[in-house]
C-alpha positions in Angstrom: 144.9 117.8 128.3 143.1 116.5 125.3 139.4 115.8 125.6 139.5 113.0 122.9 138.2 109.6 124.1 140.1 106.4 123.4 137.7 105.7 120.5 138.3 109.2 119.1 142.0 108.7 119.1 141.7 105.2 117.5 139.5 106.6 114.7 142.0 109.5 114.2 144.9 107.0 114.0 143.0 104.8 111.4 142.2 107.9 109.3 145.9 108.6 109.0 146.8 105.1 107.8 147.9 104.8 104.2 145.9 102.6 101.9 148.0 99.5 102.3 147.7 99.4 106.1 144.1 100.5 106.2 143.0 97.8 103.7 144.8 95.1 105.8 143.8 96.4 109.2 140.2 97.5 108.5 139.0 97.3 104.9 139.7 93.6 104.2 138.4 92.3 107.6 135.2 94.3 107.1 134.8 93.0 103.6 135.2 89.5 104.8 132.5 90.1 107.4 130.3 91.2 104.6 131.0 88.0 102.7 130.4 85.9 105.8 127.1 87.5 106.3 126.1 86.8 102.7 127.1 83.2 103.3 124.9 82.9 106.4 121.9 84.5 104.6 122.2 82.8 101.2 123.8 79.4 102.0 123.2 78.5 105.7 119.7 80.0 105.9 118.9 79.3 102.2 117.2 82.6 101.6 116.3 82.9 97.9 116.0 86.6 97.0 113.9 87.7 94.1 115.9 90.9 93.5 119.2 92.4 94.5 118.9 96.2 95.0 121.7 98.7 95.2 121.8 102.5 95.3 124.4 104.9 93.8 128.0 104.2 93.2 128.6 102.3 96.5 125.5 100.1 96.0 126.6 99.2 92.5 130.0 98.1 93.7 128.6 96.1 96.6 126.1 94.4 94.2 129.1 93.5 92.0 130.8 91.9 95.0 127.6 90.0 95.7 127.5 88.6 92.2 131.1 87.4 92.6 130.1 85.8 95.8 127.1 84.0 94.2 129.3 82.7 91.5 132.0 81.5 94.0 129.5 79.5 96.0 127.6 78.2 93.0 124.2 79.9 93.6 122.2 81.4 90.7 122.4 85.2 90.8 119.0 86.9 91.2 118.0 89.8 89.0 119.5 93.2 90.1 118.1 96.7 90.2 120.7 99.5 90.8 119.2 103.0 91.1 121.0 106.3 90.9 119.2 107.6 94.0 120.1 111.1 95.1 119.8 112.1 98.7 119.9 115.9 98.5 119.0 118.7 96.0 122.1 120.3 94.6 122.2 124.0 93.7 125.7 124.8 92.7 127.9 123.8 95.6 125.0 123.8 98.1 122.8 121.0 99.3 119.3 122.2 99.8 116.8 119.7 101.2 116.0 116.2 100.2 115.7 115.2 96.5 112.5 113.8 95.2 113.5 110.5 93.5 110.0 109.9 92.0 111.6 110.8 88.6 113.4 107.4 88.8 110.1 105.4 88.6 110.8 104.7 84.9 113.8 102.6 85.9 111.7 100.5 88.3 108.7 99.7 86.2 109.1 96.5 84.4 112.2 95.5 86.4 110.3 93.9 89.4 109.9 90.1 89.0 106.4 88.8 88.8 106.9 86.5 91.8 108.3 89.1 94.2 108.3 88.6 97.9 112.0 89.0 99.1 114.5 91.7 98.2 118.1 92.1 99.3 119.3 95.7 99.5 123.0 96.0 99.9 125.2 99.0 100.6 128.6 99.6 102.2 127.2 101.6 105.1 123.9 102.9 106.3 122.8 105.6 108.8 119.5 107.4 108.4 118.6 105.0 105.5 117.8 107.8 103.0 118.9 105.7 100.0 117.3 102.4 101.3 114.0 104.1 102.1 113.9 105.8 98.7 114.5 102.5 96.9 111.8 100.8 99.0 109.4 103.6 98.2 110.1 103.4 94.5 109.4 99.7 94.5 106.2 100.0 96.7 104.9 102.8 94.5 105.5 100.9 91.2 104.3 97.4 91.9 101.8 96.1 89.4 98.5 94.8 90.7 99.6 91.2 90.1 102.7 91.9 92.2 100.9 93.2 95.3 101.5 91.2 98.5 100.5 91.6 102.1 104.1 91.7 102.9 107.4 92.1 100.9 110.5 91.4 102.9 113.2 94.0 102.3 116.4 92.8 103.9 119.1 95.4 104.3 122.8 94.5 104.6 125.2 97.3 105.4 127.8 98.5 107.8 126.1 100.2 110.8 126.7 103.9 110.9 124.0 104.7 113.4 121.2 102.9 111.5 117.7 104.2 112.1 114.5 103.5 110.2 111.7 106.1 110.5 109.6 105.1 107.5 106.3 103.3 107.0 106.2 102.0 103.4 103.6 99.3 103.1 103.8 96.5 102.0 107.5 96.7 102.6 108.7 95.0 105.9 112.3 95.8 106.9 114.9 93.3 108.1 118.4 94.6 108.9 121.8 92.9 109.2 125.1 94.7 110.0 128.4 93.2 109.1 130.3 95.8 111.2 129.1 98.0 113.9 131.8 100.7 114.3 132.9 103.6 112.2 136.6 102.7 111.5 138.0 106.1 110.9 137.2 106.4 107.2 133.9 106.1 105.3 133.3 103.4 102.8 135.6 101.0 104.7 134.3 97.9 102.9 135.4 99.4 99.6 139.0 100.2 100.7 140.7 97.0 99.6 143.6 98.2 97.6 147.3 98.7 98.4 149.0 102.0 98.0 150.3 101.0 94.5 146.9 99.7 93.4 145.1 102.8 94.7 147.5 105.1 92.9 147.0 103.2 89.7 143.2 103.5 90.1 143.5 107.2 90.8 145.4 107.7 87.6 142.9 105.8 85.6 139.8 107.5 87.0 140.9 111.0 88.0 139.7 112.7 84.7 136.1 111.5 85.4 136.1 112.7 89.0 137.1 116.4 88.5 133.5 117.3 87.6 132.2 116.2 91.0 134.7 117.7 93.4 136.2 121.1 94.0 139.8 120.0 93.7 142.0 116.9 93.3 142.6 116.5 97.0 138.8 116.4 97.8 138.4 113.8 94.9 141.1 111.6 96.5 139.5 111.9 99.9 135.8 111.5 99.0 135.7 109.8 95.6 136.4 106.2 96.5 132.9 104.9 95.7 133.0 106.5 92.2 136.5 105.2 91.5 135.5 101.6 92.4 132.3 101.9 90.4 134.3 103.0 87.4 136.7 100.2 88.0 134.2 97.3 88.2 131.2 98.6 86.3 132.6 101.3 83.9 129.9 103.7 85.0 129.5 106.6 87.4 126.5 108.3 89.1 125.8 111.8 87.8 123.6 113.7 90.2 120.8 116.1 89.1 121.7 119.8 89.4 118.2 121.1 88.4 114.6 120.0 88.5 114.7 119.4 84.8 117.4 116.7 84.9 117.2 113.3 86.5 120.1 111.7 88.3 121.6 108.9 86.2 124.4 106.4 85.7 126.7 107.4 82.9 128.5 104.6 81.1 132.2 105.3 80.5 133.6 103.2 77.5 136.8 101.4 78.6 138.5 102.8 75.5 138.4 106.2 77.1 140.8 105.2 79.9 144.5 105.6 79.7 146.4 103.7 76.9 143.2 102.9 75.0 141.9 100.8 77.9 144.3 97.9 77.5 146.2 98.5 80.8 142.9 99.4 82.6 141.3 96.1 81.5 144.3 94.1 82.8 144.3 96.1 86.0 140.6 95.4 86.5 141.2 91.7 85.9 144.0 91.6 88.5 141.9 93.4 91.1 138.9 91.1 90.4 141.1 88.1 90.9 142.2 89.6 94.3 138.5 90.1 95.3 137.5 86.6 94.3 140.4 85.2 96.4 139.3 87.3 99.4 135.7 86.0 98.9 137.0 82.4 99.0 139.2 83.1 102.0 136.2 84.7 103.8 134.0 81.6 103.2 136.7 79.2 104.4 137.5 81.3 107.5 133.8 81.7 108.4 133.2 78.0 108.1 136.3 77.3 110.2 135.1 79.7 112.9 137.9 82.2 112.3 135.5 85.0 111.5 133.4 85.8 114.5 130.2 87.4 113.4 128.9 90.7 114.9 125.4 89.9 113.5 
């Protein structure tokens, strides 16, 4: 008799779903919950954030979605700060301890608005908050004297993967909102929005740039979704540090380098962006009509 719980079996079932069914059953509903939460915070509660903050490939994509949302509802987009935060030291294929992201201070200095009291940190999922805490620390450590406040509100929006906050980073005060509270069988669920055909096209466009990060093509297909989506929407990819002499960074990939001189890629990107905008509009309408029931 199997010892798997009902929840275990459901997660195993979802993990086996192909991209079309997973996006319909899990990815798109979670994405719409994310948009509904942004609508609550930015429209209903009228929070005016001084800075949008993202971390890594997934954060860059979620910020991109947020910018589309701001445009869709007619709200000015705040400045954004996307940092290539690295969670672990990498020595060959091994991860050996937490990485010191102080080397990224140069990306923060001069990017913090003078009137700075509220930041919105967005990611697709969060657990021990390694990336969020590193971003908060980089900001706290690099505030100019004129920017110091008794309290800077750092609002975190992310899918809850066992969220915990064990950090004291004055003057940062943490506020957290989850748009989903269950692991749905695959990581990065909010970024899994494509059909089988769309996903296969994206894989073909981006595979040459993923080989350097994964042991084989199968691992790249399984674990590389955040990098694929960042390449799709932002034409960049996070390159981690493999030594103490090299900082993690975002590497821009010119569109011309993609298949067919970039022409088909540009059209593909435009088609997917239209799909995302349509989903954003649907989510707002459904939330206002009470068809999206918040978990937050």
